Rosetta silent file (secondary structure, phi, psi, omega in degrees, C-alpha in Angstrom):
SEQUENCE: MIKKMMEELKEHSPFTLFGALTGIILMMLFKNMEHETAHTLFYIFHPLHIFLSAIVTAALYKKYSNNGSNVTGFIKILIIGYTGSIVIGTLSDSLIPFWGETLLDMPQRHSHIGFIEKWWLINPIAIIAVIIAYFYPKTKLSHASHVLISTWASLFHIIMALEKGNSVPYFAVFIFLFIAVWLPCCFSDIVFPMLFVKNSNKK
SCORE:     score description
SCORE:     0.000 S_00000001
   1 L     0.000  -31.292  178.457    7.278  -29.349   15.472 S_00000001
   2 H   -70.947  -49.127  172.853    7.323  -28.217   19.092 S_00000001
   3 H   -53.902  -56.925  176.833   10.760  -29.792   19.487 S_00000001
   4 H   -50.172  -41.672  173.424   11.920  -28.119   16.418 S_00000001
   5 H   -58.175  -45.382  174.756   10.549  -24.850   17.512 S_00000001
   6 H   -61.368  -43.599  179.983   12.297  -25.035   20.909 S_00000001
   7 H   -67.067  -30.202  171.834   15.538  -25.845   19.235 S_00000001
   8 H   -71.203  -35.470  173.822   15.290  -23.010   16.962 S_00000001
   9 H   -65.904  -38.417  173.880   14.304  -20.501   19.651 S_00000001
  10 H   -64.232  -39.334  178.609   17.326  -21.733   21.570 S_00000001
  11 H   -71.639  -35.892 -168.444   19.594  -21.439   18.548 S_00000001
  12 H   -91.630  -12.647 -175.381   18.367  -17.922   17.486 S_00000001
  13 H   -62.688  -36.007  178.059   18.406  -16.447   21.006 S_00000001
  14 H   -64.378  -42.828  176.160   22.094  -15.343   20.935 S_00000001
  15 H   -51.120  -55.321 -175.200   21.416  -13.633   17.512 S_00000001
  16 H   -61.747  -46.601  178.631   18.351  -11.898   19.029 S_00000001
  17 H   -54.513  -50.437  175.632   20.208  -10.917   22.167 S_00000001
  18 H   -53.751  -43.092 -176.347   22.968   -9.342   19.996 S_00000001
  19 H   -68.421  -39.416  179.892   20.369   -7.502   17.888 S_00000001
  20 H   -68.455  -26.611 -179.493   18.579   -6.166   20.855 S_00000001
  21 H   -76.335  -33.632  174.239   21.883   -4.890   22.349 S_00000001
  22 H   -68.733  -40.313  171.826   22.661   -3.015   19.072 S_00000001
  23 H   -50.550  -49.980 -174.865   19.099   -1.513   19.345 S_00000001
  24 H   -69.327  -30.617  178.484   19.823   -0.220   22.725 S_00000001
  25 H   -70.353  -47.213  176.666   23.225    1.238   21.504 S_00000001
  26 H   -61.585  -44.586  179.923   21.422    2.893   18.604 S_00000001
  27 H   -60.665  -41.276  173.383   18.737    4.265   20.878 S_00000001
  28 H   -56.356  -30.051 -179.764   21.314    5.815   23.107 S_00000001
  29 H   -82.517  -33.676 -175.650   22.832    7.518   20.153 S_00000001
  30 H  -124.952   27.826 -177.304   19.522    8.595   18.511 S_00000001
  31 L   -69.077  -10.775  176.871   17.000    8.975   21.162 S_00000001
  32 L  -110.159   22.650 -177.010   16.497   12.583   20.267 S_00000001
  33 L   -67.042  152.014 -176.410   16.109   11.853   16.566 S_00000001
  34 L   -64.399  153.107 -176.211   13.342   13.863   14.842 S_00000001
  35 H   -67.625  -43.893  172.987   10.085   11.921   14.548 S_00000001
  36 H   -63.143  -27.915  175.411   10.058   12.107   10.736 S_00000001
  37 H   -67.934  -47.724  172.754   13.485   10.805   10.479 S_00000001
  38 H   -58.010  -34.510 -178.248   12.607    7.769   12.603 S_00000001
  39 H   -65.556  -46.836  178.066    9.479    7.359   10.596 S_00000001
  40 H   -69.517  -30.847  176.878   11.529    7.157    7.346 S_00000001
  41 H   -63.561  -41.358  178.518   14.083    4.842    8.824 S_00000001
  42 H   -59.702  -38.946 -178.645   11.218    2.479   10.037 S_00000001
  43 H   -81.708    4.322  163.309    9.884    2.436    6.419 S_00000001
  44 H   -98.473  -49.293 -179.642   13.290    1.355    5.217 S_00000001
  45 H   -67.047  -42.127  179.830   13.839   -1.542    7.607 S_00000001
  46 H   -55.879  -57.695  171.854   10.229   -2.735    7.864 S_00000001
  47 H   -46.774  -42.346 -178.990   10.147   -3.436    4.104 S_00000001
  48 H   -66.777  -33.950  178.541   13.348   -5.115    4.221 S_00000001
  49 H   -69.913  -50.541  174.815   12.127   -7.375    6.964 S_00000001
  50 H   -52.514  -52.064  174.491    8.917   -8.143    5.100 S_00000001
  51 H   -50.967  -55.454 -175.403   11.079   -8.972    2.020 S_00000001
  52 H   -63.241  -47.542 -176.856   13.421  -11.411    3.778 S_00000001
  53 H   -56.298  -44.925 -178.599   10.471  -12.944    5.686 S_00000001
  54 H   -63.329  -46.132 -178.851    8.383  -13.530    2.619 S_00000001
  55 H   -59.574  -45.197  179.662   11.307  -15.231    0.761 S_00000001
  56 H   -66.040  -44.127 -178.135   12.065  -17.551    3.677 S_00000001
  57 H   -62.059  -51.651 -174.561    8.428  -18.374    4.386 S_00000001
  58 H   -70.489  -43.067  176.025    7.540  -19.089    0.818 S_00000001
  59 H   -57.593  -49.020 -177.926   10.867  -20.998    0.061 S_00000001
  60 H   -65.408  -39.883  177.350   10.388  -23.278    3.081 S_00000001
  61 H   -59.812  -48.100 -178.883    6.766  -24.074    2.161 S_00000001
  62 H   -63.427  -36.516  174.736    7.714  -24.907   -1.373 S_00000001
  63 H   -56.489  -43.960 -169.290   10.659  -27.064   -0.277 S_00000001
  64 H   -99.706   -2.592  177.812    8.676  -29.276    1.963 S_00000001
  65 L  -103.730  165.558  176.982    5.394  -29.318   -0.056 S_00000001
  66 L   -98.398   12.950  179.405    4.684  -30.836   -3.464 S_00000001
  67 L   -83.910  161.999  166.823    3.086  -27.501   -4.704 S_00000001
  68 L   122.736  -17.681 -171.588    4.496  -25.022   -7.182 S_00000001
  69 L   -89.926   -5.108  177.654    4.413  -26.926  -10.571 S_00000001
  70 L  -141.340 -179.778 -173.162    0.991  -25.553  -11.491 S_00000001
  71 H   -67.527  -41.650  178.184   -1.192  -22.345  -10.981 S_00000001
  72 H   -60.657  -43.228 -175.939   -2.901  -23.752   -7.908 S_00000001
  73 H   -72.316  -38.455  172.699    0.315  -24.499   -6.334 S_00000001
  74 H   -59.578  -41.007  179.657    1.727  -21.096   -7.103 S_00000001
  75 H   -63.425  -43.873 -175.661   -1.287  -19.454   -5.598 S_00000001
  76 H   -66.292  -37.584  176.165   -0.983  -21.419   -2.401 S_00000001
  77 H   -64.183  -43.031 -178.390    2.817  -20.455   -2.138 S_00000001
  78 H   -65.429  -40.440  176.675    1.812  -16.896   -2.893 S_00000001
  79 H   -70.075  -41.238 -179.162   -0.838  -16.771   -0.173 S_00000001
  80 H   -68.054  -40.998 -179.588    1.245  -18.498    2.525 S_00000001
  81 H   -67.214  -32.919  179.160    4.305  -16.428    1.726 S_00000001
  82 H   -76.318  -41.719 -175.835    2.406  -13.244    1.730 S_00000001
  83 H   -73.376  -36.764  179.410    0.268  -13.873    4.754 S_00000001
  84 H   -67.135  -40.655 -174.676    3.160  -15.158    6.908 S_00000001
  85 H   -75.123  -40.877 -172.785    5.466  -12.226    6.167 S_00000001
  86 H   -71.836  -52.998  176.618    2.798   -9.607    6.487 S_00000001
  87 H   -58.352  -42.709 -176.698    1.107  -10.939    9.667 S_00000001
  88 H   -82.918  -35.963  177.473    4.214  -11.868   11.447 S_00000001
  89 H   -66.818  -39.687  171.153    6.235   -8.965   10.244 S_00000001
  90 H   -56.963  -41.523  179.468    3.489   -6.550   11.414 S_00000001
  91 H   -68.614  -46.909 -174.041    3.366   -8.270   14.834 S_00000001
  92 H   -66.049  -42.311 -173.596    7.087   -7.986   15.108 S_00000001
  93 H   -96.084  -22.752 -171.797    7.882   -4.475   13.826 S_00000001
  94 H  -119.695  -57.698 -167.563    4.654   -2.632   14.784 S_00000001
  95 H   -72.256  -40.582  178.657    2.260   -4.355   17.248 S_00000001
  96 H   -68.766  -44.545  173.088    4.641   -5.680   19.900 S_00000001
  97 H   -56.781  -41.862 -179.801    6.650   -2.302   19.859 S_00000001
  98 H   -65.641  -34.453  170.365    3.298   -0.446   20.140 S_00000001
  99 H   -59.346  -41.428  179.427    2.317   -2.658   23.065 S_00000001
 100 H   -64.153  -49.483 -176.189    5.554   -1.714   24.745 S_00000001
 101 H   -66.453  -26.218  176.665    5.169    1.979   24.009 S_00000001
 102 H   -71.290  -53.320  175.155    1.548    1.793   25.458 S_00000001
 103 H   -51.564  -36.564 -177.870    2.743    0.148   28.499 S_00000001
 104 L   -87.739   -2.596  176.948    5.566    2.576   28.905 S_00000001
 105 L    55.285   49.384  176.672    3.178    5.442   28.265 S_00000001
 106 L   -79.511  132.120 -163.876    5.272    7.001   25.518 S_00000001
 107 L   -65.248  -31.478 -177.919    3.674   10.267   24.354 S_00000001
 108 L  -111.728   34.717  172.967    3.806    9.738   20.531 S_00000001
 109 L   -60.082  134.034  172.992    2.855    6.052   20.292 S_00000001
 110 L  -158.982  146.029 -171.740    1.069    4.945   17.234 S_00000001
 111 L   -67.756  -36.959 -179.114    0.629    1.440   15.744 S_00000001
 112 L    43.918   74.552  177.287    2.006    2.332   12.125 S_00000001
 113 L   -84.309   98.018 -173.242    0.562   -0.776   10.353 S_00000001
 114 H   -48.168  -45.640 -176.356    2.761   -0.863    7.321 S_00000001
 115 H   -67.683  -15.540  176.684    0.620   -2.945    4.836 S_00000001
 116 H   -98.199  -52.507 -174.607   -2.294   -0.302    5.587 S_00000001
 117 H   -70.426  -35.146  172.728   -0.405    2.855    6.178 S_00000001
 118 L  -131.195   58.009 -170.909    1.907    2.315    3.118 S_00000001
 119 H   -67.269  -19.018 -178.671    0.034   -0.440    1.359 S_00000001
 120 H   -75.593  -15.484 -179.807    1.438    0.657   -2.041 S_00000001
 121 H  -102.303  -47.419 -168.342    4.980   -0.155   -0.710 S_00000001
 122 H   -76.794  -45.628  173.471    4.710   -3.048    1.676 S_00000001
 123 H   -44.768  -56.003 -178.618    2.213   -5.274   -0.241 S_00000001
 124 H   -59.113  -50.020 -176.426    4.083   -5.237   -3.580 S_00000001
 125 H   -57.220  -36.586  177.337    7.387   -6.022   -1.819 S_00000001
 126 H   -59.669  -47.341 -174.258    5.873   -9.046   -0.101 S_00000001
 127 H   -64.339  -44.844 -179.143    4.505  -10.322   -3.407 S_00000001
 128 H   -59.810  -50.946 -178.440    7.797   -9.713   -5.377 S_00000001
 129 H   -50.656  -51.242  176.903    9.641  -11.526   -2.624 S_00000001
 130 H   -55.018  -44.690 -177.761    7.264  -14.578   -2.828 S_00000001
 131 H   -65.849  -39.152  177.968    7.743  -14.657   -6.696 S_00000001
 132 H   -60.042  -41.115 -179.921   11.478  -14.614   -6.264 S_00000001
 133 H   -64.674  -38.676 -174.603   11.182  -17.462   -3.719 S_00000001
 134 H   -61.941  -47.298  176.728    8.945  -19.398   -6.124 S_00000001
 135 H   -81.154  -29.341 -176.171   11.716  -19.403   -8.866 S_00000001
 136 L  -140.558   80.002 -170.943   14.697  -19.473   -6.537 S_00000001
 137 L   -76.000   65.935  173.248   13.559  -21.246   -3.327 S_00000001
 138 L   -95.193  122.514 -177.924   16.570  -20.646   -1.045 S_00000001
 139 L   -96.185  -11.869 -173.186   15.949  -20.792    2.676 S_00000001
 140 L   -92.057   56.901  171.310   19.507  -20.268    3.912 S_00000001
 141 L   -74.713  153.146  177.392   19.531  -16.530    4.373 S_00000001
 142 L   -52.610  114.956  177.613   21.725  -14.824    6.866 S_00000001
 143 H   -70.845  -36.158 -178.491   19.746  -15.189   10.164 S_00000001
 144 H   -60.847  -43.695  175.847   21.958  -12.558   11.694 S_00000001
 145 H   -63.586  -47.231  179.577   21.062   -9.999    9.000 S_00000001
 146 H   -54.558  -46.317  178.065   17.372  -10.954    9.390 S_00000001
 147 H   -59.927  -43.313 -175.103   17.482  -10.445   13.122 S_00000001
 148 H   -72.642  -36.469 -179.355   19.295   -7.036   12.946 S_00000001
 149 H   -71.965  -39.772  174.324   16.833   -5.638   10.360 S_00000001
 150 H   -62.066  -42.501 -178.237   13.805   -6.773   12.313 S_00000001
 151 H   -60.584  -44.382  179.701   15.346   -5.317   15.515 S_00000001
 152 H   -65.661  -43.210  175.167   16.089   -1.965   13.834 S_00000001
 153 H   -54.709  -53.062  177.384   12.545   -1.798   12.363 S_00000001
 154 H   -56.235  -44.327  173.052   11.161   -2.285   15.870 S_00000001
 155 H   -53.253  -44.633 -176.209   13.614    0.075   17.238 S_00000001
 156 H   -85.068  -12.578  168.994   12.805    3.088   15.067 S_00000001
 157 H   -70.693  -47.773 -179.017    9.067    2.255   15.651 S_00000001
 158 H   -69.919  -35.963 -175.649    9.778    2.825   19.440 S_00000001
 159 H   -68.872  -33.080  171.203   11.990    5.923   18.794 S_00000001
 160 H   -52.330  -33.068 -173.413    9.015    7.421   16.840 S_00000001
 161 L   -92.294   -5.989  172.569    7.034    7.327   20.067 S_00000001
 162 L   -68.009  147.433  172.187    9.609    9.095   22.216 S_00000001
 163 L  -102.163  127.936 -179.714    9.416   12.719   23.313 S_00000001
 164 L   -54.569  135.828  173.463   12.838   14.496   22.597 S_00000001
 165 L    85.986  -13.753  171.977   14.532   15.184   26.082 S_00000001
 166 L   -75.017  142.108  172.801   12.561   12.592   27.949 S_00000001
 167 L   -55.769  148.556 -178.308   14.348    9.751   29.882 S_00000001
 168 L  -107.438  129.765  171.564   14.424    6.432   28.123 S_00000001
 169 L   -88.862   83.237 -170.080   13.741    3.134   30.089 S_00000001
 170 H   -55.925  -47.556 -174.199   16.448    1.196   28.304 S_00000001
 171 H   -61.781  -45.243  179.984   16.036   -2.109   30.142 S_00000001
 172 H   -64.027  -40.653  173.142   12.286   -2.266   29.327 S_00000001
 173 H   -54.964  -45.166 -172.122   12.974   -1.306   25.687 S_00000001
 174 H   -60.490  -54.177 -175.721   15.636   -4.012   25.440 S_00000001
 175 H   -50.787  -51.780 -173.496   13.017   -6.634   26.764 S_00000001
 176 H   -66.931  -35.925  177.998   10.382   -5.445   24.148 S_00000001
 177 H   -74.768  -32.188  179.243   12.870   -5.545   21.348 S_00000001
 178 H   -67.323  -44.642 -178.952   14.113   -8.968   22.177 S_00000001
 179 H   -66.234  -32.245  179.918   10.376  -10.369   22.409 S_00000001
 180 H   -62.760  -29.563 -174.949    9.503   -8.475   19.156 S_00000001
 181 H  -103.958  -37.173 -162.326   12.180  -10.375   17.165 S_00000001
 182 H   -70.282  -68.674 -174.497   12.711  -13.740   18.952 S_00000001
 183 H   -65.021  -48.944 -179.903    9.352  -15.300   18.776 S_00000001
 184 H   -57.610  -42.183 -176.452    7.832  -13.784   15.672 S_00000001
 185 H   -67.206  -36.016 -177.906   10.861  -14.457   13.442 S_00000001
 186 H   -74.004  -42.009  178.574   11.204  -18.117   14.463 S_00000001
 187 H   -58.673  -50.981 -178.938    7.357  -18.574   13.973 S_00000001
 188 H   -55.092  -53.146 -166.958    7.386  -16.960   10.604 S_00000001
 189 H   -75.138  -31.912 -169.424   10.528  -18.611    9.192 S_00000001
 190 H  -129.249  -52.056 -172.118    9.829  -22.195   10.408 S_00000001
 191 H   -68.947  -56.747 -172.424    6.393  -22.890   12.052 S_00000001
 192 H   -48.729  -57.353  177.889    4.010  -20.949    9.930 S_00000001
 193 H   -60.281  -33.523 -179.131    4.860  -22.463    6.542 S_00000001
 194 H   -70.875  -15.124  166.040    5.121  -25.967    8.033 S_00000001
 195 L   -53.508  -32.674 -170.486    1.504  -25.684    9.204 S_00000001
 196 L  -107.471    8.181  177.259    0.385  -26.059    5.776 S_00000001
 197 L   -98.192  128.718  169.269    2.658  -28.990    4.645 S_00000001
 198 L   -53.280  145.360 -175.611    1.005  -32.379    4.808 S_00000001
 199 H   -57.546  -33.036 -177.769    2.334  -34.708    7.305 S_00000001
 200 H   -69.543  -18.771  175.892    3.637  -37.114    4.666 S_00000001
 201 H   -91.040   -7.446 -171.026    5.821  -34.307    3.373 S_00000001
 202 L   -95.243   -9.131  176.440    7.294  -33.300    6.561 S_00000001
 203 L   -77.494    0.000    0.000    9.243  -36.612    6.963 S_00000001
């Protein structure tokens, strides 16, 4: 598993690097965006990220486990798909950006925990995505699109914390964008679901 994780991190790093660069370009263009506009965009890209993450996490678990043919199996897939997408998606899109905003002392920083702040939107999306994955367990979704969506969710979270007219520490933001996407996405899509697959099924 550790070897697989390192391989995936290495493979995904170019996508993540590209995604972080697009984030910086967007920040240069929209750094003076109104707070409410950035908030709205965050709640477009964050749910999309949760949706993709839930599909991949649930589909991967179903693929490598023998669960899914009964009610108990479905419940396991639902719990793992939901938990993986919500926990890792929140870490990637909200908590790591908030950590960066705090370290950079951004004036309007706020955690914006989606599954609590907009529980009526985020939680149903994760559940619907898991149900889709249960009946159509495809794991080969475009990683490039996954990375871009996650990056942009993190980006608009950071833009919400900016004060219009203030200078932006672009290099520091780039580092936090990269970290926010690189580790959580790989962990969510690969490691997390496989933790619950019995060794006999991993071979």
